[in-house]
C-alpha positions as CSV (number, residue, x, y, z in Angstrom):
1,T,0.2,0.1,0.0
2,Q,0.9,3.7,-0.2
3,Q,1.5,3.7,3.5
4,D,4.1,0.9,3.5
5,L,5.8,2.8,0.9
6,F,5.9,6.1,3.1
7,N,6.9,3.8,6.0
8,A,9.9,2.2,4.1
9,M,10.9,5.7,2.5
10,G,10.9,7.5,5.9
11,S,13.0,4.4,7.7
12,M,15.5,4.6,5.0
13,Y,16.1,8.2,5.1
14,S,15.9,8.3,8.9
15,A,18.4,5.4,9.1
16,I,20.8,6.6,6.4
17,L,20.7,10.1,7.8
18,F,21.3,9.0,11.2
19,I,24.6,7.0,10.4
20,S,25.7,9.7,7.9
21,I,25.4,12.5,10.6
22,T,27.3,10.3,12.9
23,N,30.1,9.5,10.4
24,G,30.4,13.4,9.9
25,T,30.8,14.4,13.5
26,A,33.0,11.1,14.3
27,V,35.7,12.0,11.7
28,Q,36.3,15.6,13.0
29,P,38.4,14.6,16.1
30,V,40.4,12.5,13.9
31,V,40.9,15.1,11.4
32,S,41.9,17.8,14.1
33,V,44.6,15.5,15.6
34,E,46.0,14.7,12.1
35,R,46.1,18.5,11.2
36,F,48.9,19.0,13.7
37,V,50.9,16.1,12.4
38,S,50.4,17.3,9.1
39,Y,51.9,20.8,10.1
40,R,54.9,19.1,11.7
41,E,55.9,16.7,8.9
42,R,55.3,19.6,6.3
43,A,57.4,21.7,8.1
44,A,60.1,18.9,8.0
45,G,59.6,18.8,4.0
46,M,58.2,15.1,4.4
47,Y,55.4,15.6,1.8
48,S,53.1,18.2,0.5
49,A,49.6,19.1,1.4
50,L,48.0,17.4,-1.8
51,S,49.5,14.3,-0.9
52,F,48.2,14.6,2.8
53,A,44.7,15.3,1.6
54,F,44.5,12.5,-0.9
55,A,45.8,10.0,2.0
56,Q,43.0,11.4,4.1
57,V,40.4,10.8,1.8
58,V,41.6,7.2,0.4
59,I,42.0,5.8,3.8
60,E,38.2,6.4,4.4
61,F,36.9,4.3,1.4
62,P,37.5,0.8,3.3
63,Y,36.4,2.0,6.6
64,V,33.3,3.3,5.4
65,F,32.6,0.5,2.9
66,A,33.0,-1.9,5.9
67,Q,30.5,0.3,8.0
68,A,28.0,0.4,5.0
69,M,28.1,-3.2,4.6
70,I,27.6,-4.3,8.2
71,Y,25.0,-1.4,9.0
72,S,23.2,-2.2,5.5
73,T,22.8,-5.9,6.3
74,I,21.2,-5.2,9.6
75,F,19.1,-2.6,8.6
76,Y,17.8,-4.3,5.1
77,S,17.0,-7.3,7.3
78,M,15.2,-5.4,10.1
79,A,13.3,-3.4,7.6
80,S,11.8,-6.9,5.9
81,F,12.8,-5.8,2.5
82,V,12.9,-8.4,-0.4
83,W,16.1,-10.2,-0.3
84,T,17.6,-10.1,-4.0
85,V,21.1,-9.5,-4.9
86,D,20.3,-6.5,-7.2
87,R,18.2,-4.8,-4.7
88,F,20.6,-5.1,-1.8
89,I,23.5,-3.7,-3.9
90,W,21.6,-0.8,-4.9
91,Y,20.7,-0.2,-1.0
92,L,24.5,-0.6,-0.2
93,F,25.2,1.6,-3.2
94,F,23.0,4.5,-1.9
95,M,24.1,3.8,1.8
96,Y,27.8,3.8,1.0
97,F,27.8,6.8,-1.0
98,T,25.8,8.9,1.3
99,M,28.0,8.0,4.2
100,L,31.0,8.9,2.2
101,Y,29.4,12.4,1.4
102,F,28.9,13.1,5.0
103,T,32.3,11.8,6.2
104,F,33.8,14.1,3.5
105,Y,31.6,16.9,4.4
106,G,32.7,16.5,8.2
107,M,36.5,16.4,6.9
108,M,35.7,19.4,4.9
109,T,34.3,21.3,8.1
110,M,37.1,20.6,9.9
111,A,39.6,21.8,7.2
112,V,37.8,25.0,6.9
113,T,37.6,26.0,10.8
114,P,40.5,27.1,12.9
115,N,40.2,24.3,15.6
116,H,38.1,21.8,16.9
117,N,36.2,23.9,19.1
118,V,35.0,25.9,16.3
119,D,34.2,23.0,14.2
120,H,31.7,21.6,17.0
121,C,29.9,24.8,17.0
122,C,29.4,24.6,13.0
123,S,28.4,21.0,13.4
124,I,24.9,22.0,13.8
125,L,24.8,23.2,10.2
126,Y,24.5,19.4,9.2
127,V,20.8,19.4,10.3
128,V,20.1,23.0,9.3
129,E,18.4,23.0,5.8
130,P,20.2,25.8,3.8
131,F,23.6,24.0,4.5
132,H,22.1,20.5,3.9
133,W,20.3,21.2,0.6
134,F,22.4,19.1,-1.7
135,Y,21.5,15.9,0.3
136,D,17.6,16.8,0.8
137,S,17.3,18.3,-2.7
138,S,18.5,15.2,-4.4
139,Q,16.0,13.1,-2.6
140,G,13.2,14.2,-4.9
141,M,15.1,15.0,-8.3
142,E,13.8,11.9,-9.9
143,T,10.7,11.1,-7.9
144,D,9.3,8.3,-10.3
145,T,12.5,6.5,-10.4
146,Y,13.0,6.7,-6.4
147,C,9.5,5.7,-6.0
148,F,9.8,2.7,-8.3
149,F,13.0,1.9,-6.6
150,M,11.3,2.0,-3.1
151,E,8.2,-0.1,-4.5
152,T,10.4,-2.8,-5.7
153,L,12.0,-3.0,-2.1
154,V,8.8,-3.4,-0.4
155,E,6.6,-5.6,-2.6
156,N,6.6,-9.3,-1.7
């Protein structure tokens, strides 16, 4: 029914948003500590800022994938979605890239603020609509495709 579809969409949106915002805020203390290591080693001439930024981004891929795999498996079974390989892979795809988006957003906010304390004050911007427009606006860009995807998840 339509109510089942809305329930599934709401639960998926809440689940993805919860774990993604958690990722974005959890990465900030790590980036803050790594910033001082970067300053010290860059002053010693060990590597450039570009290689440090590239390494920071690349190291997140396997961790976020493992987290997305575990979280997706648990949530997909709890939500009683239909277990087919292609549907699960699509769900994992959306979960993985949303988590990466928020993780990189958390790293970016830490990079543009002077210290960890200021960044925590700016962390509220995750949930304020004007600064969250990219994620929210992409939820309805292709409504027919998204609704079709959701209907295939909940049909029995």
